[in-house]
Legacy VTK file of the C-alpha trace (Angstrom):
# vtk DataFile Version 3.0
C-alpha trace
ASCII
DATASET POLYDATA
POINTS 256 float
-12.406 3.455 18.561
-13.083 -0.236 18.144
-14.758 -2.380 20.781
-12.480 -2.625 23.881
-12.815 -6.402 24.059
-11.720 -6.752 20.434
-8.834 -4.369 21.069
-7.704 -6.456 24.050
-7.895 -9.656 22.000
-5.816 -8.127 19.198
-3.212 -6.853 21.668
-2.882 -10.290 23.231
-2.491 -11.886 19.805
-0.016 -9.483 18.203
1.772 -7.190 20.676
1.319 -8.198 24.312
3.452 -6.372 26.861
6.986 -7.732 26.855
6.832 -9.097 23.302
9.545 -8.068 20.813
6.992 -6.141 18.759
5.719 -4.242 21.785
9.264 -3.408 22.858
9.948 -2.055 19.369
6.762 0.016 19.457
7.755 1.512 22.817
11.177 2.457 21.443
9.477 4.173 18.521
7.081 5.961 20.858
10.030 7.448 22.754
11.459 8.738 19.475
8.098 10.272 18.537
7.889 11.984 21.923
11.354 13.487 21.392
10.423 14.709 17.901
7.159 16.148 19.203
8.989 18.043 21.966
11.391 19.644 19.475
8.572 20.569 17.100
6.480 22.173 19.829
9.482 24.038 21.212
10.304 25.539 17.806
6.765 25.873 16.372
7.388 23.269 13.680
4.350 21.622 12.126
3.948 17.858 11.844
1.086 15.380 12.036
0.556 11.657 12.407
-0.206 9.958 9.105
-0.798 6.600 7.462
-1.104 3.601 9.742
-0.014 5.670 12.731
-2.962 8.047 12.347
-5.254 5.103 11.635
-4.006 3.398 14.779
-4.694 6.502 16.844
-8.254 6.802 15.499
-9.146 3.092 15.570
-7.030 1.660 18.413
-5.992 4.659 20.504
-2.360 3.848 19.682
-0.456 1.398 17.527
-2.348 -0.917 15.258
-1.476 -4.093 17.196
0.476 -5.681 14.318
2.059 -2.433 13.093
5.793 -1.960 13.485
6.502 1.589 12.375
5.526 5.202 13.021
4.944 7.661 10.177
4.548 11.410 10.432
4.277 14.158 7.833
6.001 17.523 7.972
5.866 20.433 5.510
9.139 20.531 3.604
10.194 23.922 4.968
9.539 22.743 8.535
11.397 19.497 7.910
14.468 21.340 6.638
14.500 23.387 9.843
13.847 20.317 11.947
16.864 18.443 10.566
19.203 21.276 11.560
17.669 21.781 15.005
17.263 18.100 15.823
20.919 17.395 15.098
21.657 19.558 18.142
18.642 18.883 20.359
17.749 15.206 20.044
18.385 13.235 23.233
21.554 11.194 23.509
21.191 7.983 21.526
18.989 9.423 18.757
20.105 10.651 15.347
18.650 12.241 12.220
19.224 9.637 9.517
19.610 11.072 6.008
22.024 10.685 3.122
24.020 13.525 4.681
24.544 11.598 7.919
24.952 8.226 6.193
26.237 8.054 2.584
24.754 4.556 2.222
21.224 5.792 2.946
19.505 6.497 -0.378
15.887 6.960 0.714
14.269 10.430 0.291
12.581 10.105 3.700
14.067 11.455 6.913
14.321 8.954 9.733
14.991 9.651 13.385
16.682 6.581 14.844
17.572 5.110 18.188
21.279 4.329 17.975
21.868 2.345 21.170
19.114 -0.257 21.277
18.572 -3.643 19.649
18.984 -3.706 15.883
16.394 -5.158 13.581
16.483 -5.981 9.924
14.322 -4.874 7.029
12.979 -7.910 5.198
14.246 -6.710 1.800
17.732 -6.016 3.230
17.911 -2.451 1.876
19.332 -1.403 5.217
22.223 -3.881 5.227
24.833 -1.144 4.699
23.243 1.615 6.777
25.383 3.284 9.399
22.394 3.396 11.753
20.045 0.428 12.057
18.113 0.857 15.277
14.369 1.511 15.668
13.157 4.632 13.901
10.242 6.790 12.862
9.739 8.038 9.296
9.186 11.719 8.484
7.686 12.421 5.051
8.296 15.867 3.496
4.902 17.209 2.418
5.000 19.738 -0.422
3.083 20.850 -3.521
3.681 18.356 -6.318
2.987 17.814 -9.996
1.688 14.260 -10.332
3.563 13.407 -13.551
6.913 14.572 -12.183
6.262 12.820 -8.887
5.522 9.551 -10.690
8.684 9.763 -12.814
10.870 10.511 -9.804
9.213 7.761 -7.782
10.035 5.202 -10.491
13.591 6.530 -10.815
14.156 6.314 -7.088
12.701 2.803 -6.909
15.163 1.755 -9.623
17.982 3.357 -7.632
16.995 1.547 -4.442
16.091 -1.863 -5.798
18.137 -2.454 -8.947
21.503 -0.741 -8.602
24.232 -2.337 -6.477
25.999 -0.257 -3.868
28.918 1.602 -5.344
29.720 4.326 -7.819
26.648 3.874 -10.042
24.288 4.081 -7.078
26.039 7.230 -5.894
25.731 8.847 -9.336
22.071 7.810 -9.617
21.322 9.322 -6.199
22.685 12.677 -7.333
20.690 12.434 -10.562
17.465 11.743 -8.667
18.293 14.557 -6.231
18.817 16.943 -9.127
15.478 15.845 -10.572
13.769 16.538 -7.255
15.330 20.007 -7.106
14.164 20.729 -10.661
10.640 19.509 -9.893
10.440 21.734 -6.827
11.632 24.729 -8.836
8.907 24.385 -11.487
6.033 23.381 -9.206
3.557 26.169 -8.414
2.828 26.678 -4.730
-0.846 26.113 -5.498
-0.232 22.517 -6.653
-1.837 19.718 -4.569
-0.074 18.595 -1.417
1.674 15.245 -1.535
4.406 13.715 0.654
7.378 14.672 -1.405
8.832 14.040 -4.814
10.145 10.473 -5.296
7.803 9.244 -2.529
4.188 10.004 -3.394
0.771 9.131 -2.067
-1.710 7.678 -4.530
-3.952 10.611 -3.653
-3.659 14.339 -3.020
-4.612 15.956 0.255
-6.359 19.356 0.367
-4.930 21.805 2.880
-8.409 22.137 4.367
-8.159 18.528 5.586
-4.838 19.189 7.329
-4.717 22.770 8.606
-5.176 24.083 11.199
-3.720 21.072 12.944
-5.632 19.305 15.710
-4.501 16.826 18.378
-5.136 13.128 18.869
-4.367 10.587 21.591
-1.809 7.908 20.802
-0.623 5.410 23.420
-1.625 7.727 26.266
0.073 10.818 24.845
-1.223 13.700 22.748
0.279 14.346 19.323
-0.574 16.577 16.374
-3.011 15.374 13.720
-4.811 16.716 10.634
-7.830 18.869 11.441
-10.138 16.496 9.530
-8.998 13.021 10.527
-12.001 11.192 8.983
-11.442 12.816 5.584
-7.689 12.151 5.729
-8.200 8.484 6.580
-10.989 8.023 4.054
-8.740 9.337 1.287
-5.887 7.125 2.458
-7.705 3.885 3.295
-11.261 4.183 1.967
-14.546 4.706 3.810
-14.280 1.449 5.782
-11.037 2.395 7.526
-12.494 1.570 10.955
-13.000 -2.061 9.937
-10.364 -4.607 11.017
-8.709 -6.115 7.914
-8.593 -9.878 7.337
-5.761 -11.687 9.074
-3.791 -12.218 5.858
-3.569 -8.438 5.448
-2.115 -7.789 8.906
1.489 -7.689 7.745
4.577 -6.363 9.508
7.623 -4.896 7.775
10.490 -6.288 9.815
12.000 -9.404 11.287
13.525 -9.166 14.748
LINES 1 257
256 0 1 2 3 4 5 6 7 8 9 10 11 12 13 14 15 16 17 18 19 20 21 22 23 24 25 26 27 28 29 30 31 32 33 34 35 36 37 38 39 40 41 42 43 44 45 46 47 48 49 50 51 52 53 54 55 56 57 58 59 60 61 62 63 64 65 66 67 68 69 70 71 72 73 74 75 76 77 78 79 80 81 82 83 84 85 86 87 88 89 90 91 92 93 94 95 96 97 98 99 100 101 102 103 104 105 106 107 108 109 110 111 112 113 114 115 116 117 118 119 120 121 122 123 124 125 126 127 128 129 130 131 132 133 134 135 136 137 138 139 140 141 142 143 144 145 146 147 148 149 150 151 152 153 154 155 156 157 158 159 160 161 162 163 164 165 166 167 168 169 170 171 172 173 174 175 176 177 178 179 180 181 182 183 184 185 186 187 188 189 190 191 192 193 194 195 196 197 198 199 200 201 202 203 204 205 206 207 208 209 210 211 212 213 214 215 216 217 218 219 220 221 222 223 224 225 226 227 228 229 230 231 232 233 234 235 236 237 238 239 240 241 242 243 244 245 246 247 248 249 250 251 252 253 254 255
């Protein structure tokens, strides 16, 4: 954890209580708590990752300027989660996938708040989404072959960023989906873990750094985390992950 005085100063600068960013973070925290409850009830594995895990380790919660929550889930657990959560999520939350929203072409599962204030992604990819409230991202972790993952990542980026909405985008989505299915079929179970085809970390994560899962405090609550948080964060952010980045690097993703 960073120095408490520095943490207080950062909170006052970026996300003081009552600010739009803090309100968004609290909405996302409620979604994470609902996802955690379902996962614990049904013995589904997940863990905090990316900036969310970094925030837990360095700040005890959100990185003050961060505006999203990311978790990882093994693909088989995520498939089960999507079916269970559709029935068990609290009123006002929804599993957001291409199946629940034909205009959603991202290979990441989102759980969204459907009855709170909307906000807009700065690149406007979400302009046609059926659901546009606060969300958390769930990345499907699975064994991957790096070359196939890279090809599918580039194909999906082209789908998202270059093709207009309409028939061509729909056809491209099915082509990318077929490519993902093929990649999964030919990938040995012993291949390195990565967060899903067409998504991709820039690094692989050994199972020994993730399992058995541990717990970590985040905003006053306990959530699941990799067993070796320092190794996970070092691989993701480098050995100086506990250092506060320069102000120009403290970017947010959304406008409110």
